[in-house]
DSSP file (Angstrom, degrees, kcal/mol; ACC not computed):
  #  RESIDUE AA STRUCTURE BP1 BP2  ACC     N-H-->O    O-->H-N    N-H-->O    O-->H-N    TCO  KAPPA ALPHA  PHI   PSI    X-CA   Y-CA   Z-CA
    1    1 A M              0   0    0      0, 0.0     2,-0.5     0, 0.0     0, 0.0   0.000 360.0 360.0 360.0 137.6   25.1  -20.6   24.2
    2    2 A I        -     0   0    0      0, 0.0     0, 0.0     0, 0.0     0, 0.0  -0.896 360.0-149.9-102.2 124.2   27.8  -18.1   24.5
    3    3 A H        -     0   0    0     -2,-0.5     3,-0.1     1,-0.1     2,-0.0  -0.725  21.8-109.3 -96.1 142.3   30.9  -18.9   22.5
    4    4 A P        -     0   0    0      0, 0.0     2,-0.1     0, 0.0    -1,-0.1  -0.343  37.3-103.1 -66.6 147.6   34.3  -17.8   23.7
    5    5 A L        -     0   0    0      1,-0.1     2,-0.2    -2,-0.0     0, 0.0  -0.413  35.2-113.7 -69.7 146.5   36.1  -15.1   21.8
    6    6 A A  S    S+     0   0    0     -2,-0.1     2,-0.3    -3,-0.1    -1,-0.1  -0.549  73.3  58.3 -77.9 141.9   38.9  -16.2   19.5
    7    7 A G  S    S-     0   0    0     -2,-0.2     2,-0.4     2,-0.0     0, 0.0  -0.889  80.9 -66.5 138.3-163.9   42.3  -14.9   20.5
    8    8 A E        -     0   0    0     -2,-0.3     2,-0.1     2,-0.0    -2,-0.0  -0.995  41.1-119.0-131.8 124.0   44.9  -14.9   23.2
    9    9 A S        -     0   0    0     -2,-0.4     4,-0.1     1,-0.1    -2,-0.0  -0.399  16.6-169.0 -63.1 133.8   44.6  -13.3   26.7
   10   10 A I    >>  +     0   0    0      1,-0.1     4,-2.0    -2,-0.1     3,-0.6   0.226  56.4 111.3-106.1  13.1   47.2  -10.5   27.4
   11   11 A L  H 3> S+     0   0    0      1,-0.2     4,-2.5     2,-0.2     6,-0.2   0.888  70.3  59.5 -55.5 -39.7   46.3  -10.4   31.2
   12   12 A P  H 34>S+     0   0    0      0, 0.0     5,-3.2     0, 0.0    -1,-0.2   0.925 107.7  46.8 -58.9 -38.5   49.6  -11.9   32.3
   13   13 A A  H X45S+     0   0    0     -3,-0.6     3,-1.4     3,-0.2    -2,-0.2   0.896 111.0  52.1 -62.7 -39.9   51.4   -8.9   30.6
   14   14 A I  H 3<5S+     0   0    0     -4,-2.0    -1,-0.2     1,-0.3    -3,-0.2   0.901 110.9  47.5 -65.2 -38.1   49.0   -6.5   32.2
   15   15 A Y  T 3<5S-     0   0    0     -4,-2.5    -1,-0.3    -5,-0.2    -2,-0.2   0.312 120.5-108.1 -87.6   9.3   49.7   -8.0   35.6
   16   16 A G  T < 5S+     0   0    0     -3,-1.4    -3,-0.2     1,-0.3     2,-0.2   0.717  75.0 133.3  79.3  20.0   53.5   -7.9   35.1
   17   17 A K      < -     0   0    0     -5,-3.2    -1,-0.3    -6,-0.2     2,-0.2  -0.609  68.4 -76.3-100.1 163.4   53.9  -11.7   34.6
   18   18 A E        +     0   0    0     -2,-0.2     2,-0.3    -3,-0.1    -1,-0.1  -0.411  61.1 157.1 -64.3 126.3   55.9  -13.4   32.0
   19   19 A W        +     0   0    0     -2,-0.2     2,-0.3    -7,-0.1    -9,-0.0  -0.980  12.2 176.4-151.3 135.4   54.1  -13.4   28.6
   20   20 A S        -     0   0    0     -2,-0.3     2,-0.3     0, 0.0    -7,-0.0  -0.948   7.3-170.7-139.6 160.9   55.5  -13.8   25.0
   21   21 A R        -     0   0    0     -2,-0.3    17,-0.2     1,-0.1     4,-0.1  -0.959  14.9-160.8-153.7 130.9   53.9  -14.0   21.6
   22   22 A S  S    S+     0   0    0     -2,-0.3    -1,-0.1     2,-0.1     0, 0.0   0.692  78.4  71.3 -87.4 -23.6   55.6  -14.9   18.3
   23   23 A K  S    S-     0   0    0      1,-0.1    15,-0.2    14,-0.0     2,-0.0  -0.653  90.9-106.9 -94.7 153.2   52.8  -13.4   16.2
   24   24 A P        -     0   0    0      0, 0.0     2,-0.5     0, 0.0    13,-0.2  -0.307  27.8-128.3 -68.5 156.3   52.1   -9.6   16.0
   25   25 A I  E     -A   36   0A   0     11,-3.1    11,-2.7    -4,-0.1     2,-0.3  -0.917  24.9-168.1-106.3 134.1   49.2   -8.0   17.7
   26   26 A F  E     +A   35   0A   0     -2,-0.5     2,-0.3     9,-0.2     9,-0.2  -0.914  10.8 165.9-121.5 147.6   46.8   -5.8   15.7
   27   27 A W  E     -A   34   0A   0      7,-2.1     7,-2.3    -2,-0.3     2,-0.3  -0.986  14.3-168.1-154.9 160.4   44.1   -3.5   16.8
   28   28 A E  E     +A   33   0A   0     -2,-0.3     2,-0.3     5,-0.2     5,-0.2  -0.988   8.2 173.0-146.4 141.2   41.8   -0.7   15.6
   29   29 A R  E >  S-A   32   0A   0      3,-2.8     3,-2.6    -2,-0.3    -2,-0.0  -0.952  70.6 -15.7-148.8 127.7   39.5    1.7   17.4
   30   30 A A  T 3  S-     0   0    0     -2,-0.3    16,-0.1     1,-0.3     3,-0.1   0.813 128.1 -50.8  48.6  40.5   37.6    4.7   16.0
   31   31 A G  T 3  S+     0   0    0      1,-0.3     2,-0.3    14,-0.1    -1,-0.3   0.330 115.3 112.8  81.9  -6.3   39.7    4.7   12.9
   32   32 A N  E <   -A   29   0A   0     -3,-2.6    -3,-2.8    13,-0.2    -1,-0.3  -0.771  46.3-175.6 -93.9 143.2   43.0    4.6   14.6
   33   33 A K  E     +AB  28  44A   0     11,-2.3    11,-2.2    -2,-0.3     2,-0.3  -0.943  12.6 178.3-142.1 161.3   45.0    1.5   14.2
   34   34 A A  E     -AB  27  43A   0     -7,-2.3    -7,-2.1    -2,-0.3     2,-0.4  -0.994  14.7-156.2-157.9 157.9   48.2   -0.2   15.3
   35   35 A V  E     -AB  26  42A   0      7,-2.2     7,-2.6    -2,-0.3     2,-0.4  -0.997  15.5-170.8-134.1 136.9   50.4   -3.3   15.1
   36   36 A R  E     +AB  25  41A   0    -11,-2.7   -11,-3.1    -2,-0.4     2,-0.4  -0.992  12.6 170.9-133.8 136.1   52.9   -4.4   17.6
   37   37 A K  E >   - B   0  40A   0      3,-2.4     3,-1.9    -2,-0.4     2,-0.2  -0.911  67.4 -43.7-144.1 118.8   55.5   -7.2   17.6
   38   38 A G  T 3  S-     0   0    0     -2,-0.4   -16,-0.0     1,-0.3   -15,-0.0  -0.481 124.3 -19.0  63.0-136.6   58.0   -7.3   20.3
   39   39 A K  T 3  S+     0   0    0     -2,-0.2     2,-0.3    -3,-0.1    -1,-0.3   0.530 120.4  93.0 -81.3  -8.9   59.3   -4.0   21.2
   40   40 A W  E <   +B   37   0A   0     -3,-1.9    -3,-2.4     2,-0.0     2,-0.4  -0.671  48.3 177.4 -92.3 143.6   58.2   -2.5   17.8
   41   41 A K  E     -B   36   0A   0     -2,-0.3     2,-0.4    -5,-0.2    -5,-0.2  -0.992  13.8-161.2-143.8 135.3   54.9   -0.8   17.2
   42   42 A L  E     -B   35   0A   0     -7,-2.6    -7,-2.2    -2,-0.4     2,-0.3  -0.919  17.3-172.5-111.4 138.1   53.5    1.0   14.0
   43   43 A V  E     -B   34   0A   0     -2,-0.4     8,-2.6    -9,-0.2     2,-0.3  -0.927  13.8-169.6-129.6 155.9   50.6    3.4   14.5
   44   44 A S  E     -B   33   0A   0    -11,-2.2   -11,-2.3    -2,-0.3     2,-0.6  -0.907  15.5-145.5-148.8 117.7   48.3    5.2   12.1
   45   45 A V    >   -     0   0    0      4,-0.4     3,-2.6    -2,-0.3   -13,-0.2  -0.749  67.0 -51.6 -85.7 120.8   45.9    8.0   13.2
   46   46 A R  T 3  S-     0   0    0     -2,-0.6   -13,-0.1     1,-0.3   -15,-0.1  -0.316 123.3 -19.0  46.7-120.2   42.7    7.9   11.1
   47   47 A S  T 3  S+     0   0    0    -15,-0.1    -1,-0.3    -2,-0.0     3,-0.1   0.229 105.2 121.7 -97.6  16.3   43.9    7.9    7.5
   48   48 A D  S <  S-     0   0    0     -3,-2.6     3,-0.1     1,-0.1    -2,-0.0  -0.158  73.2 -81.8 -72.1 174.2   47.4    9.2    8.1
   49   49 A Q        -     0   0    0      1,-0.1    -4,-0.4    -5,-0.1     2,-0.2  -0.271  53.8 -91.5 -69.7 161.0   50.5    7.3    7.0
   50   50 A W              0   0    0     -6,-0.1    -6,-0.2     1,-0.1    -1,-0.1  -0.519 360.0 360.0 -69.3 141.0   51.9    4.5    9.3
   51   51 A E              0   0    0     -8,-2.6    -7,-0.1    -2,-0.2    -1,-0.1   0.311 360.0 360.0-124.1 360.0   54.5    5.7   11.8
């Protein structure tokens, strides 16, 4: 049995449709990381400080 992934789809935003979320979005890839809430985004490249 394949279990669905936990989380929320952002496909509506990708396709230009109305989408909102009250909680921030976090992601990490290859040591780079970011967090986004509304129009604000913090990023960190590898082990650098958050910007």
